[in-house]
LOLO-926158 format. One record per residue (C-alpha): residue in three letters; x, y, z negated. Coordinates in steps of 0.1 Angstrom, whole numbers. Layout:
residues N
+-----+-------+-------+-------+
:  aa :  east : north :    up :
+-----+-------+-------+-------+
: ALA :     X :     Y :     Z :
...
+-----+-------+-------+-------+
end
This chain:
residues 400
+-----+-------+-------+-------+
:  aa :  east : north :    up :
+-----+-------+-------+-------+
: UNK :   539 :   503 :  -121 :
: UNK :   526 :   535 :  -106 :
: UNK :   501 :   519 :   -83 :
: UNK :   464 :   526 :   -83 :
: UNK :   447 :   493 :   -92 :
: UNK :   410 :   503 :   -95 :
: UNK :   389 :   480 :   -73 :
: UNK :   420 :   465 :   -57 :
: UNK :   430 :   428 :   -54 :
: UNK :   465 :   425 :   -67 :
: UNK :   488 :   396 :   -58 :
: UNK :   511 :   391 :   -87 :
: UNK :   542 :   368 :   -85 :
: UNK :   548 :   355 :  -120 :
: UNK :   572 :   328 :  -134 :
: UNK :   550 :   301 :  -150 :
: UNK :   576 :   275 :  -146 :
: UNK :   571 :   262 :  -181 :
: UNK :   580 :   229 :  -198 :
: UNK :   553 :   203 :  -207 :
: UNK :   551 :   173 :  -229 :
: UNK :   539 :   139 :  -217 :
: UNK :   503 :   150 :  -221 :
: UNK :   508 :   182 :  -202 :
: UNK :   507 :   204 :  -232 :
: UNK :   529 :   235 :  -228 :
: UNK :   559 :   232 :  -252 :
: UNK :   572 :   268 :  -246 :
: UNK :   549 :   295 :  -233 :
: UNK :   575 :   324 :  -234 :
: UNK :   573 :   329 :  -197 :
: UNK :   535 :   331 :  -197 :
: UNK :   534 :   355 :  -226 :
: UNK :   561 :   377 :  -209 :
: UNK :   537 :   382 :  -179 :
: UNK :   507 :   392 :  -201 :
: UNK :   514 :   430 :  -203 :
: UNK :   514 :   433 :  -165 :
: UNK :   483 :   412 :  -160 :
: UNK :   464 :   430 :  -188 :
: UNK :   474 :   464 :  -174 :
: UNK :   460 :   456 :  -140 :
: UNK :   428 :   443 :  -154 :
: UNK :   424 :   474 :  -177 :
: UNK :   429 :   497 :  -147 :
: UNK :   400 :   480 :  -129 :
: UNK :   419 :   456 :  -106 :
: UNK :   416 :   419 :  -101 :
: UNK :   446 :   396 :  -104 :
: UNK :   457 :   368 :   -80 :
: UNK :   485 :   349 :   -97 :
: UNK :   511 :   328 :   -79 :
: UNK :   540 :   308 :   -92 :
: UNK :   561 :   278 :   -87 :
: UNK :   564 :   249 :  -111 :
: UNK :   593 :   225 :  -110 :
: UNK :   606 :   210 :   -78 :
: UNK :   578 :   188 :   -65 :
: UNK :   593 :   181 :   -31 :
: UNK :   625 :   168 :   -48 :
: UNK :   606 :   144 :   -70 :
: UNK :   581 :   127 :   -46 :
: UNK :   561 :    96 :   -55 :
: UNK :   572 :    62 :   -40 :
: UNK :   548 :    66 :   -11 :
: UNK :   564 :   100 :    -2 :
: UNK :   536 :   122 :   -15 :
: UNK :   537 :   150 :   -40 :
: UNK :   531 :   142 :   -76 :
: UNK :   503 :   167 :   -79 :
: UNK :   494 :   156 :  -115 :
: UNK :   529 :   164 :  -127 :
: UNK :   533 :   196 :  -109 :
: UNK :   499 :   213 :  -106 :
: UNK :   495 :   247 :  -122 :
: UNK :   460 :   237 :  -132 :
: UNK :   475 :   225 :  -165 :
: UNK :   482 :   262 :  -174 :
: UNK :   446 :   274 :  -169 :
: UNK :   433 :   266 :  -204 :
: UNK :   462 :   282 :  -223 :
: UNK :   463 :   313 :  -200 :
: UNK :   425 :   317 :  -204 :
: UNK :   430 :   316 :  -242 :
: UNK :   459 :   342 :  -241 :
: UNK :   439 :   366 :  -219 :
: UNK :   406 :   360 :  -238 :
: UNK :   387 :   354 :  -206 :
: UNK :   382 :   325 :  -181 :
: UNK :   409 :   321 :  -154 :
: UNK :   398 :   307 :  -120 :
: UNK :   420 :   282 :  -102 :
: UNK :   425 :   276 :   -64 :
: UNK :   433 :   240 :   -54 :
: UNK :   457 :   254 :   -27 :
: UNK :   481 :   283 :   -23 :
: UNK :   469 :   300 :     9 :
: UNK :   443 :   275 :    22 :
: UNK :   405 :   276 :    24 :
: UNK :   400 :   275 :   -14 :
: UNK :   425 :   302 :   -21 :
: UNK :   410 :   324 :     6 :
: UNK :   374 :   319 :    -5 :
: UNK :   381 :   325 :   -42 :
: UNK :   403 :   355 :   -35 :
: UNK :   377 :   371 :   -13 :
: UNK :   350 :   366 :   -39 :
: UNK :   371 :   379 :   -68 :
: UNK :   356 :   409 :   -86 :
: UNK :   374 :   436 :  -106 :
: UNK :   385 :   423 :  -140 :
: UNK :   387 :   387 :  -129 :
: UNK :   418 :   364 :  -126 :
: UNK :   426 :   337 :  -101 :
: UNK :   456 :   314 :  -103 :
: UNK :   468 :   298 :   -71 :
: UNK :   483 :   263 :   -68 :
: UNK :   520 :   257 :   -70 :
: UNK :   538 :   276 :   -42 :
: UNK :   564 :   248 :   -39 :
: UNK :   538 :   222 :   -27 :
: UNK :   551 :   231 :     8 :
: UNK :   586 :   235 :    23 :
: UNK :   575 :   269 :    36 :
: UNK :   580 :   285 :     2 :
: UNK :   617 :   278 :    -2 :
: UNK :   623 :   284 :    35 :
: UNK :   609 :   319 :    31 :
: UNK :   585 :   312 :    59 :
: UNK :   570 :   344 :    74 :
: UNK :   536 :   330 :    84 :
: UNK :   531 :   314 :    50 :
: UNK :   540 :   347 :    33 :
: UNK :   517 :   366 :    56 :
: UNK :   488 :   344 :    44 :
: UNK :   497 :   352 :     8 :
: UNK :   498 :   389 :    16 :
: UNK :   464 :   387 :    33 :
: UNK :   448 :   376 :     0 :
: UNK :   453 :   410 :   -16 :
: UNK :   456 :   448 :   -13 :
: UNK :   487 :   452 :   -34 :
: UNK :   517 :   431 :   -44 :
: UNK :   534 :   431 :   -78 :
: UNK :   566 :   410 :   -84 :
: UNK :   570 :   402 :  -121 :
: UNK :   590 :   370 :  -117 :
: UNK :   626 :   380 :  -126 :
: UNK :   635 :   344 :  -132 :
: UNK :   630 :   338 :   -94 :
: UNK :   643 :   371 :   -81 :
: UNK :   676 :   354 :   -69 :
: UNK :   656 :   331 :   -46 :
: UNK :   648 :   344 :   -11 :
: UNK :   615 :   325 :   -11 :
: UNK :   582 :   333 :     6 :
: UNK :   564 :   343 :   -26 :
: UNK :   593 :   363 :   -41 :
: UNK :   609 :   380 :   -11 :
: UNK :   592 :   375 :    23 :
: UNK :   557 :   385 :    11 :
: UNK :   570 :   419 :     0 :
: UNK :   577 :   427 :    37 :
: UNK :   540 :   429 :    44 :
: UNK :   534 :   457 :    18 :
: UNK :   548 :   492 :    22 :
: UNK :   563 :   511 :    -8 :
: UNK :   530 :   525 :   -17 :
: UNK :   514 :   491 :   -20 :
: UNK :   540 :   471 :   -40 :
: UNK :   557 :   474 :   -73 :
: UNK :   577 :   456 :  -100 :
: UNK :   558 :   444 :  -130 :
: UNK :   567 :   454 :  -165 :
: UNK :   588 :   423 :  -171 :
: UNK :   609 :   429 :  -140 :
: UNK :   613 :   465 :  -149 :
: UNK :   624 :   457 :  -184 :
: UNK :   649 :   430 :  -171 :
: UNK :   665 :   455 :  -148 :
: UNK :   666 :   484 :  -172 :
: UNK :   682 :   463 :  -200 :
: UNK :   708 :   447 :  -177 :
: UNK :   717 :   481 :  -164 :
: UNK :   722 :   493 :  -200 :
: UNK :   751 :   469 :  -203 :
: UNK :   764 :   472 :  -167 :
: UNK :   762 :   510 :  -161 :
: UNK :   765 :   530 :  -192 :
: UNK :   771 :   508 :  -223 :
: UNK :   778 :   523 :  -258 :
: UNK :   813 :   511 :  -266 :
: UNK :   830 :   489 :  -277 :
: UNK :   813 :   464 :  -255 :
: UNK :   817 :   427 :  -261 :
: UNK :   807 :   399 :  -237 :
: UNK :   803 :   364 :  -251 :
: UNK :   805 :   338 :  -223 :
: UNK :   800 :   301 :  -229 :
: UNK :   789 :   270 :  -211 :
: UNK :   805 :   239 :  -198 :
: UNK :   824 :   250 :  -167 :
: UNK :   846 :   279 :  -157 :
: UNK :   835 :   273 :  -121 :
: UNK :   799 :   282 :  -130 :
: UNK :   810 :   316 :  -145 :
: UNK :   840 :   327 :  -124 :
: UNK :   823 :   357 :  -109 :
: UNK :   808 :   367 :  -143 :
: UNK :   842 :   364 :  -160 :
: UNK :   860 :   385 :  -133 :
: UNK :   833 :   412 :  -135 :
: UNK :   834 :   413 :  -173 :
: UNK :   871 :   417 :  -174 :
: UNK :   867 :   448 :  -153 :
: UNK :   846 :   467 :  -179 :
: UNK :   843 :   450 :  -213 :
: UNK :   864 :   458 :  -243 :
: UNK :   862 :   423 :  -258 :
: UNK :   856 :   390 :  -239 :
: UNK :   848 :   360 :  -261 :
: UNK :   850 :   326 :  -243 :
: UNK :   834 :   295 :  -259 :
: UNK :   819 :   262 :  -249 :
: UNK :   835 :   235 :  -228 :
: UNK :   849 :   261 :  -204 :
: UNK :   873 :   274 :  -232 :
: UNK :   894 :   242 :  -229 :
: UNK :   905 :   250 :  -194 :
: UNK :   919 :   283 :  -207 :
: UNK :   935 :   265 :  -237 :
: UNK :   952 :   240 :  -214 :
: UNK :   962 :   268 :  -190 :
: UNK :   983 :   282 :  -219 :
: UNK :  1000 :   249 :  -225 :
: UNK :   977 :   236 :  -253 :
: UNK :   969 :   199 :  -259 :
: UNK :   932 :   194 :  -255 :
: UNK :   928 :   156 :  -258 :
: UNK :   899 :   144 :  -236 :
: UNK :   880 :   178 :  -238 :
: UNK :   863 :   190 :  -207 :
: UNK :   887 :   206 :  -183 :
: UNK :   887 :   217 :  -147 :
: UNK :   922 :   210 :  -135 :
: UNK :   917 :   229 :  -103 :
: UNK :   909 :   261 :  -123 :
: UNK :   940 :   262 :  -145 :
: UNK :   957 :   288 :  -122 :
: UNK :   925 :   309 :  -122 :
: UNK :   923 :   308 :  -160 :
: UNK :   959 :   320 :  -162 :
: UNK :   951 :   348 :  -137 :
: UNK :   921 :   359 :  -158 :
: UNK :   942 :   358 :  -190 :
: UNK :   968 :   380 :  -173 :
: UNK :   942 :   403 :  -158 :
: UNK :   926 :   408 :  -193 :
: UNK :   960 :   416 :  -207 :
: UNK :   968 :   442 :  -180 :
: UNK :   934 :   459 :  -185 :
: UNK :   937 :   459 :  -223 :
: UNK :   908 :   436 :  -228 :
: UNK :   907 :   416 :  -260 :
: UNK :   903 :   381 :  -247 :
: UNK :   893 :   357 :  -275 :
: UNK :   895 :   319 :  -273 :
: UNK :   885 :   295 :  -301 :
: UNK :   914 :   292 :  -326 :
: UNK :   899 :   259 :  -338 :
: UNK :   873 :   234 :  -327 :
: UNK :   850 :   207 :  -341 :
: UNK :   862 :   176 :  -322 :
: UNK :   846 :   142 :  -318 :
: UNK :   858 :   108 :  -308 :
: UNK :   828 :   104 :  -285 :
: UNK :   803 :   125 :  -267 :
: UNK :   775 :   116 :  -291 :
: UNK :   756 :   132 :  -319 :
: UNK :   767 :   105 :  -344 :
: UNK :   803 :   105 :  -334 :
: UNK :   832 :   108 :  -359 :
: UNK :   842 :   145 :  -362 :
: UNK :   869 :   167 :  -377 :
: UNK :   882 :   202 :  -373 :
: UNK :   916 :   209 :  -357 :
: UNK :   934 :   236 :  -337 :
: UNK :   920 :   240 :  -302 :
: UNK :   955 :   237 :  -287 :
: UNK :   964 :   205 :  -307 :
: UNK :   935 :   182 :  -301 :
: UNK :   946 :   145 :  -305 :
: UNK :   944 :   120 :  -277 :
: UNK :   910 :   104 :  -274 :
: UNK :   892 :   133 :  -291 :
: UNK :   872 :   161 :  -275 :
: UNK :   862 :   196 :  -285 :
: UNK :   824 :   199 :  -287 :
: UNK :   820 :   231 :  -307 :
: UNK :   839 :   260 :  -320 :
: UNK :   855 :   256 :  -355 :
: UNK :   851 :   277 :  -386 :
: UNK :   881 :   300 :  -379 :
: UNK :   868 :   306 :  -344 :
: UNK :   834 :   314 :  -358 :
: UNK :   848 :   340 :  -382 :
: UNK :   870 :   356 :  -355 :
: UNK :   841 :   357 :  -330 :
: UNK :   816 :   370 :  -356 :
: UNK :   840 :   398 :  -366 :
: UNK :   844 :   409 :  -330 :
: UNK :   806 :   409 :  -325 :
: UNK :   801 :   430 :  -356 :
: UNK :   826 :   455 :  -344 :
: UNK :   808 :   460 :  -311 :
: UNK :   781 :   485 :  -302 :
: UNK :   769 :   467 :  -270 :
: UNK :   768 :   429 :  -267 :
: UNK :   761 :   406 :  -238 :
: UNK :   757 :   369 :  -245 :
: UNK :   755 :   342 :  -218 :
: UNK :   760 :   306 :  -227 :
: UNK :   764 :   284 :  -258 :
: UNK :   795 :   279 :  -279 :
: UNK :   792 :   241 :  -280 :
: UNK :   770 :   211 :  -271 :
: UNK :   740 :   229 :  -285 :
: UNK :   716 :   201 :  -278 :
: UNK :   733 :   179 :  -304 :
: UNK :   727 :   191 :  -340 :
: UNK :   762 :   182 :  -351 :
: UNK :   776 :   206 :  -325 :
: UNK :   751 :   234 :  -327 :
: UNK :   766 :   253 :  -356 :
: UNK :   789 :   276 :  -335 :
: UNK :   761 :   287 :  -312 :
: UNK :   738 :   293 :  -342 :
: UNK :   765 :   314 :  -360 :
: UNK :   769 :   336 :  -329 :
: UNK :   732 :   340 :  -327 :
: UNK :   731 :   352 :  -363 :
: UNK :   760 :   376 :  -357 :
: UNK :   744 :   391 :  -326 :
: UNK :   712 :   396 :  -346 :
: UNK :   731 :   412 :  -375 :
: UNK :   750 :   435 :  -352 :
: UNK :   717 :   446 :  -336 :
: UNK :   703 :   454 :  -370 :
: UNK :   733 :   477 :  -376 :
: UNK :   725 :   496 :  -344 :
: UNK :   742 :   476 :  -316 :
: UNK :   724 :   470 :  -283 :
: UNK :   723 :   432 :  -275 :
: UNK :   713 :   414 :  -243 :
: UNK :   709 :   376 :  -244 :
: UNK :   706 :   359 :  -211 :
: UNK :   711 :   323 :  -201 :
: UNK :   693 :   290 :  -210 :
: UNK :   709 :   278 :  -242 :
: UNK :   718 :   311 :  -257 :
: UNK :   681 :   321 :  -252 :
: UNK :   670 :   288 :  -267 :
: UNK :   693 :   294 :  -297 :
: UNK :   678 :   328 :  -306 :
: UNK :   643 :   316 :  -299 :
: UNK :   646 :   284 :  -320 :
: UNK :   661 :   303 :  -349 :
: UNK :   634 :   329 :  -349 :
: UNK :   658 :   356 :  -339 :
: UNK :   644 :   366 :  -305 :
: UNK :   627 :   396 :  -321 :
: UNK :   660 :   406 :  -338 :
: UNK :   681 :   412 :  -307 :
: UNK :   675 :   441 :  -283 :
: UNK :   664 :   420 :  -252 :
: UNK :   661 :   384 :  -243 :
: UNK :   661 :   377 :  -206 :
: UNK :   636 :   353 :  -191 :
: UNK :   658 :   347 :  -160 :
: UNK :   689 :   325 :  -166 :
: UNK :   702 :   322 :  -130 :
: UNK :   688 :   355 :  -119 :
: UNK :   703 :   374 :  -148 :
: UNK :   737 :   357 :  -143 :
: UNK :   737 :   367 :  -106 :
: UNK :   726 :   403 :  -115 :
: UNK :   754 :   406 :  -140 :
: UNK :   778 :   393 :  -114 :
: UNK :   769 :   423 :   -93 :
: UNK :   749 :   405 :   -67 :
: UNK :   719 :   421 :   -50 :
: UNK :   690 :   398 :   -57 :
: UNK :   667 :   392 :   -28 :
: UNK :   635 :   396 :   -49 :
: UNK :   647 :   431 :   -60 :
: UNK :   660 :   442 :   -26 :
: UNK :   627 :   433 :    -9 :
: UNK :   608 :   456 :   -32 :
: UNK :   630 :   486 :   -23 :
: UNK :   626 :   482 :    15 :
+-----+-------+-------+-------+
end
């Protein structure tokens, strides 16, 4: 951030889309804490901060009378905790660009912080509406985008608003800069060997990522439900494990492509299988290509864990996106936890590790290993699209 912030009002797009419990207590404040360095820097440099963010999808979950559930989706719930984290009071505007937002923005003094109401309380946000974005821009002198988790959305507050600031009046925040720098370490000039660990339920969700990874990784580890489509594509018996029948040819093509490029493609040798999709189901371990009728693979087995861990420990750069099993159920979380431990151990030995994607991030965070990997991405979908090679609207707009 090489802007001059002294005596300037700075509009900062953050990602405060955090989870709450039934009493609106924040259950995971990672995204808020991730934005603090940018906010504190602007304040230290003598600027004032106008924060904007979305929270949930209020227009998709309307009340029976067709109105927005303000109580559930208001960003006002964040004010007390944010004030505590910053060590100073945070003001709140009851709207995003209306009279209250305009009045409080105009009165804001250097060193003060104002949080605007949820940007998604109007359809104009997701539509990327120009007039709505112009009203946002008019609140401030400078624009800083620090919401990597929303960078893949061409919304008013992430993309359109940037058009109203020239290059000398807009910048990425520290979080955005770090996300891009660390992703580029894997994509552009990785220390080899490079291993990519890709998990999750469906091949269809990760097609572009898998195709891109095969082009430049040394080892590709595939786990999670998506692995069984590959196992079946090779003629394996997978019982009633998750499978995408229409992706079997694609799986065979990816296997062949990996072979031709000399990529070490690893599938789980064995699996922990269950007779029902339930945490208390009967379980046993069997070969992934010989799963009995009526049973389904819900986690990688002990041999797969050992094989995957050895491959991780032999790598100098590691990318991890997606869980190895049904991580939400304790009975099938072991594989994901073992990979998390291996990634942390490899990092301790000098490897560079990037963890991006909901459940893999949750795994390292819950296990207290987030500080033991090189970088944990805050943007699941955004990081996935960036790794796929797509140009993200929120990044492109800042360069124009």
